[in-house]
PDB file with one MODEL, atoms N, CA, C and O in Angstrom:
MODEL        1
ATOM      1  N   ALA A   1       8.913   8.994   0.806  1.00  0.00           N
ATOM      2  CA  ALA A   1       9.987   7.880   0.701  1.00  0.00           C
ATOM      3  C   ALA A   1       9.595   6.895   1.866  1.00  0.00           C
ATOM      4  O   ALA A   1       9.843   5.701   1.696  1.00  0.00           O
ATOM      5  N   LEU A   2       9.094   7.244   2.855  1.00  0.00           N
ATOM      6  CA  LEU A   2       8.734   6.207   3.918  1.00  0.00           C
ATOM      7  C   LEU A   2       7.562   5.105   3.498  1.00  0.00           C
ATOM      8  O   LEU A   2       7.369   3.914   3.742  1.00  0.00           O
ATOM      9  N   GLY A   3       6.821   6.236   2.664  1.00  0.00           N
ATOM     10  CA  GLY A   3       5.386   5.133   2.314  1.00  0.00           C
ATOM     11  C   GLY A   3       5.959   4.416   1.192  1.00  0.00           C
ATOM     12  O   GLY A   3       5.427   3.323   0.997  1.00  0.00           O
ATOM     13  N   GLU A   4       6.889   4.728   0.406  1.00  0.00           N
ATOM     14  CA  GLU A   4       7.289   4.112  -1.001  1.00  0.00           C
ATOM     15  C   GLU A   4       8.022   2.891  -0.362  1.00  0.00           C
ATOM     16  O   GLU A   4       7.822   1.780  -0.853  1.00  0.00           O
ATOM     17  N   ALA A   5       8.792   3.021   0.618  1.00  0.00           N
ATOM     18  CA  ALA A   5       9.485   2.117   1.388  1.00  0.00           C
ATOM     19  C   ALA A   5       8.239   1.132   1.927  1.00  0.00           C
ATOM     20  O   ALA A   5       8.463  -0.061   1.724  1.00  0.00           O
ATOM     21  N   TYR A   6       7.394   1.334   2.360  1.00  0.00           N
ATOM     22  CA  TYR A   6       6.327   0.626   3.124  1.00  0.00           C
ATOM     23  C   TYR A   6       5.498  -0.246   1.679  1.00  0.00           C
ATOM     24  O   TYR A   6       5.117  -1.412   1.789  1.00  0.00           O
ATOM     25  N   GLN A   7       5.363   0.415   0.626  1.00  0.00           N
ATOM     26  CA  GLN A   7       4.876  -0.438  -0.628  1.00  0.00           C
ATOM     27  C   GLN A   7       5.926  -1.602  -1.038  1.00  0.00           C
ATOM     28  O   GLN A   7       5.656  -2.715  -1.489  1.00  0.00           O
ATOM     29  N   VAL A   8       7.069  -1.099  -0.786  1.00  0.00           N
ATOM     30  CA  VAL A   8       8.399  -2.224  -1.434  1.00  0.00           C
ATOM     31  C   VAL A   8       8.209  -3.245  -0.244  1.00  0.00           C
ATOM     32  O   VAL A   8       8.368  -4.426  -0.554  1.00  0.00           O
ATOM     33  N   LEU A   9       7.936  -3.007   0.895  1.00  0.00           N
ATOM     34  CA  LEU A   9       7.903  -4.273   1.642  1.00  0.00           C
ATOM     35  C   LEU A   9       6.704  -5.322   1.518  1.00  0.00           C
ATOM     36  O   LEU A   9       6.719  -6.533   1.742  1.00  0.00           O
ATOM     37  N   SER A  10       5.805  -4.611   1.154  1.00  0.00           N
ATOM     38  CA  SER A  10       4.427  -5.404   0.682  1.00  0.00           C
ATOM     39  C   SER A  10       4.889  -6.260  -0.530  1.00  0.00           C
ATOM     40  O   SER A  10       4.560  -7.446  -0.526  1.00  0.00           O
ATOM     41  N   ASP A  11       5.593  -5.794  -1.529  1.00  0.00           N
ATOM     42  CA  ASP A  11       6.191  -6.400  -2.677  1.00  0.00           C
ATOM     43  C   ASP A  11       7.225  -7.127  -2.638  1.00  0.00           C
ATOM     44  O   ASP A  11       8.283  -6.501  -2.708  1.00  0.00           O
ATOM     45  N   PRO A  12       7.301  -8.330  -2.543  1.00  0.00           N
ATOM     46  CA  PRO A  12       8.705  -9.217  -2.361  1.00  0.00           C
ATOM     47  C   PRO A  12       9.316  -9.088  -3.185  1.00  0.00           C
ATOM     48  O   PRO A  12      10.523  -9.103  -2.944  1.00  0.00           O
ATOM     49  N   THR A  13       8.851  -8.873  -4.732  1.00  0.00           N
ATOM     50  CA  THR A  13      10.054  -8.681  -5.743  1.00  0.00           C
ATOM     51  C   THR A  13      10.689  -7.287  -5.697  1.00  0.00           C
ATOM     52  O   THR A  13      11.852  -7.194  -6.091  1.00  0.00           O
ATOM     53  N   LYS A  14      10.004  -6.110  -5.227  1.00  0.00           N
ATOM     54  CA  LYS A  14      10.787  -4.824  -5.070  1.00  0.00           C
ATOM     55  C   LYS A  14      11.746  -5.084  -3.795  1.00  0.00           C
ATOM     56  O   LYS A  14      12.896  -4.647  -3.748  1.00  0.00           O
ATOM     57  N   ARG A  15      11.164  -5.820  -2.799  1.00  0.00           N
ATOM     58  CA  ARG A  15      11.742  -5.986  -1.341  1.00  0.00           C
ATOM     59  C   ARG A  15      12.987  -6.460  -1.650  1.00  0.00           C
ATOM     60  O   ARG A  15      13.911  -5.923  -1.039  1.00  0.00           O
ATOM     61  N   ASP A  16      13.327  -7.524  -2.616  1.00  0.00           N
ATOM     62  CA  ASP A  16      14.536  -8.130  -2.902  1.00  0.00           C
ATOM     63  C   ASP A  16      15.620  -7.221  -3.602  1.00  0.00           C
ATOM     64  O   ASP A  16      16.829  -7.255  -3.371  1.00  0.00           O
ATOM     65  N   ILE A  17      14.988  -6.430  -4.470  1.00  0.00           N
ATOM     66  CA  ILE A  17      15.829  -5.352  -4.744  1.00  0.00           C
ATOM     67  C   ILE A  17      16.344  -4.424  -3.983  1.00  0.00           C
ATOM     68  O   ILE A  17      17.483  -3.958  -3.987  1.00  0.00           O
ATOM     69  N   TYR A  18      15.207  -4.119  -3.164  1.00  0.00           N
ATOM     70  CA  TYR A  18      15.719  -2.890  -1.995  1.00  0.00           C
ATOM     71  C   TYR A  18      16.674  -3.562  -1.020  1.00  0.00           C
ATOM     72  O   TYR A  18      17.464  -2.966  -0.288  1.00  0.00           O
ATOM     73  N   ASP A  19      16.526  -4.684  -1.090  1.00  0.00           N
ATOM     74  CA  ASP A  19      17.370  -5.455   0.080  1.00  0.00           C
ATOM     75  C   ASP A  19      18.976  -5.744  -0.566  1.00  0.00           C
ATOM     76  O   ASP A  19      19.865  -6.306   0.075  1.00  0.00           O
ATOM     77  N   SER A  20      19.083  -5.355  -1.624  1.00  0.00           N
ATOM     78  CA  SER A  20      20.427  -5.365  -2.445  1.00  0.00           C
ATOM     79  C   SER A  20      21.086  -3.798  -2.536  1.00  0.00           C
ATOM     80  O   SER A  20      22.299  -3.594  -2.539  1.00  0.00           O
ATOM     81  N   PHE A  21      19.978  -2.657  -2.612  1.00  0.00           N
ATOM     82  CA  PHE A  21      20.799  -1.549  -2.878  1.00  0.00           C
ATOM     83  C   PHE A  21      19.878  -0.459  -2.031  1.00  0.00           C
ATOM     84  O   PHE A  21      20.371   0.665  -1.935  1.00  0.00           O
ATOM     85  N   GLY A  22      18.929  -0.623  -1.572  1.00  0.00           N
ATOM     86  CA  GLY A  22      18.113   0.237  -0.627  1.00  0.00           C
ATOM     87  C   GLY A  22      18.464   0.642   0.703  1.00  0.00           C
ATOM     88  O   GLY A  22      18.142   1.699   1.246  1.00  0.00           O
ATOM     89  N   LYS A  23      19.217  -0.374   1.224  1.00  0.00           N
ATOM     90  CA  LYS A  23      19.349  -0.399   2.644  1.00  0.00           C
ATOM     91  C   LYS A  23      20.207   1.190   2.966  1.00  0.00           C
ATOM     92  O   LYS A  23      20.095   1.916   3.954  1.00  0.00           O
ATOM     93  N   SER A  24      20.893   1.334   1.980  1.00  0.00           N
ATOM     94  CA  SER A  24      21.150   2.642   2.572  1.00  0.00           C
ATOM     95  C   SER A  24      20.706   4.127   2.154  1.00  0.00           C
ATOM     96  O   SER A  24      21.100   5.265   2.406  1.00  0.00           O
ATOM     97  N   SER A  25      19.563   3.470   1.295  1.00  0.00           N
ATOM     98  CA  SER A  25      18.282   4.727   0.737  1.00  0.00           C
ATOM     99  C   SER A  25      17.461   4.796   1.943  1.00  0.00           C
ATOM    100  O   SER A  25      16.772   5.780   2.211  1.00  0.00           O
ATOM    101  N   ILE A  26      17.536   3.749   2.672  1.00  0.00           N
ATOM    102  CA  ILE A  26      16.297   3.936   3.347  1.00  0.00           C
ATOM    103  C   ILE A  26      16.709   4.200   4.786  1.00  0.00           C
ATOM    104  O   ILE A  26      15.793   4.343   5.597  1.00  0.00           O
ATOM    105  N   SER A  27      17.915   4.281   5.194  1.00  0.00           N
ATOM    106  CA  SER A  27      18.359   4.828   6.526  1.00  0.00           C
ATOM    107  C   SER A  27      18.398   6.189   6.506  1.00  0.00           C
ATOM    108  O   SER A  27      18.740   6.812   7.511  1.00  0.00           O
TER     109      SER A  27
ENDMDL
END
């Protein structure tokens, strides 16, 4: 999961999606 989050951070588009709903998932 942590490696997946790392990939998302390197992908601006996915990062934007993560910023919408993924913050609670990352925590």
